[in-house]
PAVEX-372821 format. One record per residue (C-alpha): residue number from 1; chain; z negated, x negated, y negated. Coordinates in nm, 3 decimals, padded with zeros to 5 digits. Example, Ala and Ser with C-alpha at 12.3 -4.5 7.8 and 13.67 -1.06 7.14 Angstrom:
+-----+----+---------+---------+---------+
:   i : ch :       w :       u :       v :
+-----+----+---------+---------+---------+
:   1 :  A : -00.780 : -01.230 :  00.450 :
:   2 :  A : -00.714 : -01.367 :  00.106 :
+-----+----+---------+---------+---------+
//
This chain:
+-----+----+---------+---------+---------+
:   i : ch :       w :       u :       v :
+-----+----+---------+---------+---------+
:   1 :  A :  09.861 :  16.417 : -04.735 :
:   2 :  A :  09.595 :  16.700 : -04.692 :
:   3 :  A :  09.642 :  17.020 : -04.898 :
:   4 :  A :  09.295 :  16.955 : -05.057 :
:   5 :  A :  09.362 :  16.573 : -05.173 :
:   6 :  A :  09.397 :  16.493 : -05.518 :
:   7 :  A :  09.470 :  16.139 : -05.447 :
:   8 :  A :  09.667 :  15.991 : -05.125 :
:   9 :  A :  09.702 :  15.616 : -05.105 :
:  10 :  A :  09.954 :  15.551 : -04.820 :
:  11 :  A :  10.001 :  15.180 : -04.673 :
:  12 :  A :  09.968 :  15.044 : -05.029 :
:  13 :  A :  10.027 :  14.665 : -05.055 :
:  14 :  A :  10.011 :  14.452 : -05.363 :
:  15 :  A :  10.127 :  14.082 : -05.359 :
:  16 :  A :  10.093 :  13.824 : -05.663 :
:  17 :  A :  10.358 :  13.531 : -05.507 :
:  18 :  A :  10.191 :  13.455 : -05.196 :
:  19 :  A :  09.877 :  13.602 : -05.263 :
:  20 :  A :  09.804 :  13.921 : -05.082 :
:  21 :  A :  09.541 :  14.122 : -05.321 :
:  22 :  A :  09.577 :  14.494 : -05.125 :
:  23 :  A :  09.693 :  14.512 : -04.801 :
:  24 :  A :  09.831 :  14.802 : -04.602 :
:  25 :  A :  09.535 :  15.049 : -04.782 :
:  26 :  A :  09.554 :  15.391 : -04.662 :
:  27 :  A :  09.290 :  15.680 : -04.789 :
:  28 :  A :  09.284 :  16.013 : -04.931 :
:  29 :  A :  09.027 :  16.152 : -05.211 :
:  30 :  A :  08.948 :  16.530 : -05.184 :
:  31 :  A :  08.919 :  16.753 : -05.474 :
:  32 :  A :  08.584 :  16.712 : -05.649 :
:  33 :  A :  08.481 :  16.424 : -05.451 :
:  34 :  A :  08.309 :  16.102 : -05.610 :
:  35 :  A :  08.436 :  15.807 : -05.399 :
:  36 :  A :  08.321 :  15.455 : -05.436 :
:  37 :  A :  08.501 :  15.149 : -05.368 :
:  38 :  A :  08.307 :  14.877 : -05.304 :
:  39 :  A :  08.334 :  14.491 : -05.202 :
:  40 :  A :  08.277 :  14.129 : -05.316 :
:  41 :  A :  08.423 :  13.992 : -05.600 :
:  42 :  A :  08.822 :  13.949 : -05.551 :
:  43 :  A :  08.833 :  14.189 : -05.275 :
:  44 :  A :  09.084 :  14.370 : -05.441 :
:  45 :  A :  08.913 :  14.679 : -05.593 :
:  46 :  A :  09.052 :  14.655 : -05.946 :
:  47 :  A :  09.391 :  14.576 : -05.832 :
:  48 :  A :  09.363 :  14.901 : -05.649 :
:  49 :  A :  09.258 :  15.093 : -05.959 :
:  50 :  A :  09.544 :  14.948 : -06.149 :
:  51 :  A :  09.807 :  15.056 : -05.891 :
:  52 :  A :  09.660 :  15.416 : -05.889 :
:  53 :  A :  09.631 :  15.411 : -06.295 :
:  54 :  A :  10.015 :  15.283 : -06.331 :
:  55 :  A :  09.915 :  14.938 : -06.452 :
:  56 :  A :  10.064 :  14.773 : -06.122 :
:  57 :  A :  10.353 :  14.903 : -05.917 :
:  58 :  A :  10.259 :  14.835 : -05.553 :
:  59 :  A :  10.479 :  14.578 : -05.356 :
:  60 :  A :  10.505 :  14.856 : -05.087 :
:  61 :  A :  10.335 :  15.189 : -04.992 :
:  62 :  A :  10.319 :  15.512 : -05.170 :
:  63 :  A :  10.077 :  15.672 : -05.402 :
:  64 :  A :  10.048 :  16.060 : -05.444 :
:  65 :  A :  09.834 :  16.248 : -05.705 :
:  66 :  A :  09.804 :  16.639 : -05.655 :
:  67 :  A :  10.105 :  16.662 : -05.407 :
:  68 :  A :  10.326 :  16.445 : -05.646 :
:  69 :  A :  10.470 :  16.108 : -05.538 :
:  70 :  A :  10.370 :  15.894 : -05.853 :
:  71 :  A :  10.438 :  15.562 : -05.727 :
:  72 :  A :  10.526 :  15.305 : -05.989 :
:  73 :  A :  10.480 :  15.573 : -06.301 :
:  74 :  A :  10.352 :  15.381 : -06.614 :
:  75 :  A :  10.001 :  15.449 : -06.728 :
:  76 :  A :  10.093 :  15.661 : -07.008 :
:  77 :  A :  10.282 :  15.884 : -06.786 :
:  78 :  A :  09.979 :  15.916 : -06.527 :
:  79 :  A :  09.768 :  15.964 : -06.843 :
:  80 :  A :  09.966 :  16.288 : -06.940 :
:  81 :  A :  09.968 :  16.388 : -06.572 :
:  82 :  A :  09.584 :  16.404 : -06.560 :
:  83 :  A :  09.478 :  16.036 : -06.457 :
:  84 :  A :  09.220 :  15.858 : -06.689 :
:  85 :  A :  09.049 :  15.534 : -06.606 :
:  86 :  A :  08.778 :  15.284 : -06.792 :
:  87 :  A :  08.806 :  14.921 : -06.770 :
:  88 :  A :  08.562 :  14.645 : -06.675 :
:  89 :  A :  08.599 :  14.482 : -07.015 :
:  90 :  A :  08.642 :  14.774 : -07.285 :
:  91 :  A :  08.984 :  14.801 : -07.451 :
:  92 :  A :  08.903 :  15.022 : -07.769 :
:  93 :  A :  09.109 :  15.062 : -08.099 :
:  94 :  A :  08.852 :  14.826 : -08.266 :
:  95 :  A :  08.957 :  14.916 : -08.621 :
:  96 :  A :  08.910 :  15.317 : -08.560 :
:  97 :  A :  08.569 :  15.478 : -08.540 :
:  98 :  A :  08.443 :  15.599 : -08.202 :
:  99 :  A :  08.543 :  15.937 : -08.303 :
: 100 :  A :  08.892 :  15.832 : -08.385 :
: 101 :  A :  08.920 :  15.657 : -08.061 :
: 102 :  A :  08.822 :  16.000 : -07.885 :
: 103 :  A :  09.095 :  16.176 : -08.102 :
: 104 :  A :  09.369 :  15.904 : -07.993 :
: 105 :  A :  09.269 :  15.996 : -07.621 :
: 106 :  A :  09.280 :  16.376 : -07.684 :
: 107 :  A :  09.630 :  16.351 : -07.839 :
: 108 :  A :  09.773 :  16.139 : -07.560 :
: 109 :  A :  09.595 :  16.301 : -07.241 :
: 110 :  A :  09.679 :  16.591 : -07.048 :
: 111 :  A :  09.589 :  16.961 : -07.083 :
: 112 :  A :  09.508 :  16.883 : -07.455 :
: 113 :  A :  09.375 :  17.262 : -07.525 :
: 114 :  A :  09.126 :  17.267 : -07.215 :
: 115 :  A :  08.935 :  16.965 : -07.302 :
: 116 :  A :  08.581 :  16.903 : -07.366 :
: 117 :  A :  08.471 :  16.947 : -07.732 :
: 118 :  A :  08.417 :  16.611 : -07.882 :
: 119 :  A :  08.066 :  16.630 : -07.977 :
: 120 :  A :  07.963 :  16.738 : -07.635 :
: 121 :  A :  08.157 :  16.432 : -07.500 :
: 122 :  A :  07.952 :  16.211 : -07.740 :
: 123 :  A :  07.609 :  16.374 : -07.624 :
: 124 :  A :  07.682 :  16.326 : -07.268 :
: 125 :  A :  07.742 :  15.950 : -07.301 :
: 126 :  A :  07.452 :  15.903 : -07.572 :
: 127 :  A :  07.677 :  15.804 : -07.858 :
: 128 :  A :  07.618 :  16.098 : -08.097 :
: 129 :  A :  07.456 :  15.856 : -08.362 :
: 130 :  A :  07.732 :  15.597 : -08.323 :
: 131 :  A :  08.018 :  15.823 : -08.334 :
: 132 :  A :  08.126 :  15.735 : -08.673 :
: 133 :  A :  08.075 :  15.355 : -08.639 :
: 134 :  A :  08.401 :  15.121 : -08.627 :
: 135 :  A :  08.442 :  15.029 : -08.249 :
: 136 :  A :  08.405 :  14.672 : -08.316 :
: 137 :  A :  08.046 :  14.725 : -08.431 :
: 138 :  A :  07.945 :  14.874 : -08.133 :
: 139 :  A :  07.708 :  14.679 : -07.882 :
: 140 :  A :  07.876 :  14.619 : -07.488 :
: 141 :  A :  07.690 :  14.894 : -07.343 :
: 142 :  A :  07.790 :  15.142 : -07.637 :
: 143 :  A :  08.156 :  15.018 : -07.566 :
: 144 :  A :  08.141 :  15.109 : -07.203 :
: 145 :  A :  08.000 :  15.443 : -07.306 :
: 146 :  A :  08.300 :  15.480 : -07.538 :
: 147 :  A :  08.546 :  15.388 : -07.268 :
: 148 :  A :  08.397 :  15.673 : -07.067 :
: 149 :  A :  08.422 :  15.919 : -07.357 :
: 150 :  A :  08.774 :  15.831 : -07.432 :
: 151 :  A :  08.870 :  15.908 : -07.061 :
: 152 :  A :  08.690 :  16.225 : -07.064 :
: 153 :  A :  08.845 :  16.336 : -07.386 :
: 154 :  A :  09.200 :  16.312 : -07.217 :
: 155 :  A :  09.068 :  16.599 : -06.990 :
: 156 :  A :  09.175 :  16.427 : -06.654 :
: 157 :  A :  09.182 :  16.571 : -06.315 :
: 158 :  A :  09.113 :  16.228 : -06.176 :
: 159 :  A :  08.911 :  15.973 : -06.313 :
: 160 :  A :  08.889 :  15.607 : -06.224 :
: 161 :  A :  08.553 :  15.437 : -06.347 :
: 162 :  A :  08.544 :  15.046 : -06.318 :
: 163 :  A :  08.193 :  14.924 : -06.333 :
: 164 :  A :  08.053 :  15.161 : -06.586 :
: 165 :  A :  07.718 :  15.042 : -06.506 :
: 166 :  A :  07.786 :  14.662 : -06.567 :
: 167 :  A :  07.546 :  14.527 : -06.835 :
: 168 :  A :  07.287 :  14.816 : -06.824 :
: 169 :  A :  06.928 :  14.771 : -06.763 :
: 170 :  A :  06.743 :  14.930 : -06.464 :
: 171 :  A :  06.603 :  15.165 : -06.765 :
: 172 :  A :  06.947 :  15.303 : -06.857 :
: 173 :  A :  07.063 :  15.342 : -06.477 :
: 174 :  A :  06.919 :  15.700 : -06.460 :
: 175 :  A :  07.129 :  15.771 : -06.751 :
: 176 :  A :  07.443 :  15.657 : -06.599 :
: 177 :  A :  07.365 :  15.838 : -06.271 :
: 178 :  A :  07.336 :  16.151 : -06.488 :
: 179 :  A :  07.673 :  16.108 : -06.670 :
: 180 :  A :  07.834 :  16.076 : -06.316 :
: 181 :  A :  07.663 :  16.378 : -06.191 :
: 182 :  A :  07.767 :  16.605 : -06.492 :
: 183 :  A :  08.120 :  16.481 : -06.448 :
: 184 :  A :  08.101 :  16.590 : -06.094 :
: 185 :  A :  07.985 :  16.905 : -06.198 :
: 186 :  A :  08.268 :  16.957 : -06.424 :
: 187 :  A :  08.469 :  16.946 : -06.134 :
: 188 :  A :  08.649 :  16.626 : -06.172 :
: 189 :  A :  08.772 :  16.374 : -05.905 :
: 190 :  A :  08.597 :  16.045 : -05.944 :
: 191 :  A :  08.709 :  15.704 : -05.794 :
: 192 :  A :  08.400 :  15.465 : -05.882 :
: 193 :  A :  08.409 :  15.093 : -05.859 :
: 194 :  A :  08.056 :  14.944 : -05.894 :
: 195 :  A :  07.850 :  14.651 : -05.794 :
: 196 :  A :  07.505 :  14.809 : -05.888 :
: 197 :  A :  07.393 :  14.931 : -05.559 :
: 198 :  A :  07.176 :  15.195 : -05.695 :
: 199 :  A :  07.438 :  15.370 : -05.871 :
: 200 :  A :  07.684 :  15.328 : -05.580 :
: 201 :  A :  07.435 :  15.478 : -05.322 :
: 202 :  A :  07.294 :  15.756 : -05.531 :
: 203 :  A :  07.625 :  15.870 : -05.706 :
: 204 :  A :  07.898 :  15.894 : -05.452 :
: 205 :  A :  07.991 :  16.106 : -05.141 :
: 206 :  A :  08.172 :  15.826 : -04.963 :
: 207 :  A :  08.214 :  15.474 : -04.983 :
: 208 :  A :  08.540 :  15.264 : -04.850 :
: 209 :  A :  08.454 :  14.903 : -04.852 :
: 210 :  A :  08.733 :  14.646 : -04.929 :
: 211 :  A :  08.720 :  14.286 : -04.838 :
: 212 :  A :  09.024 :  14.025 : -04.910 :
: 213 :  A :  09.229 :  14.348 : -04.974 :
: 214 :  A :  09.176 :  14.513 : -04.673 :
: 215 :  A :  08.954 :  14.841 : -04.603 :
: 216 :  A :  08.665 :  14.706 : -04.344 :
: 217 :  A :  08.462 :  15.007 : -04.348 :
: 218 :  A :  08.423 :  15.359 : -04.445 :
: 219 :  A :  08.159 :  15.639 : -04.455 :
: 220 :  A :  07.860 :  15.775 : -04.609 :
: 221 :  A :  07.632 :  15.533 : -04.809 :
: 222 :  A :  07.383 :  15.512 : -04.518 :
: 223 :  A :  07.647 :  15.445 : -04.282 :
: 224 :  A :  07.854 :  15.178 : -04.492 :
: 225 :  A :  07.507 :  14.982 : -04.578 :
: 226 :  A :  07.445 :  14.936 : -04.191 :
: 227 :  A :  07.777 :  14.837 : -04.099 :
: 228 :  A :  07.803 :  14.466 : -03.962 :
: 229 :  A :  08.128 :  14.393 : -04.122 :
: 230 :  A :  07.981 :  14.494 : -04.448 :
: 231 :  A :  07.685 :  14.293 : -04.413 :
: 232 :  A :  07.892 :  13.982 : -04.313 :
: 233 :  A :  08.128 :  14.030 : -04.624 :
: 234 :  A :  07.838 :  14.040 : -04.862 :
: 235 :  A :  07.583 :  13.809 : -04.691 :
: 236 :  A :  07.820 :  13.563 : -04.480 :
+-----+----+---------+---------+---------+
//
């Protein structure tokens, strides 16, 4: 593991019975980097995020965060250490307001005192006018933004973003890109899973492409989009 790596994935595999969801995955994410994980549906991207975030333990291999072996640690412990994530399907506390959801994230996250002010977080994700609404009354796009706000409120070193642009209109994409850029400016390290190519190409420094659980390409967005294996994985 290099000295500047925030995250190191070393020969990680995950099996569900006879199904291999992730196979012998190895890569590092450097401090302050925005890394994209890309691949067709069912490629293993979310499974890999679940391993990093502590939802799943790998069947084999090791995961290191800031030099510490975190393999198999549960999600709540990783949150305290400084790893936060969003979900494809938002999972708020539906009976609480957006603001109260943020308070929960602040309480259980890492480095509490150094986190962003709540109002600044709501401004960043464009939820200021809805912060006192119950989460159950928020539209899907707003729930996606609440997911992101909760992740930021825990003041993470590493933030895992799982399809935060899903359901957004073309007109909303510049706002999504702006949010990712602001997170980058904060010095956060980001791993982004996204199917919206405009967001992937414009937001990330480097892309790793996964197909059938294996890494098939790695490089800049320009390099990856020209890769024959990537073209075959997406278009057959």
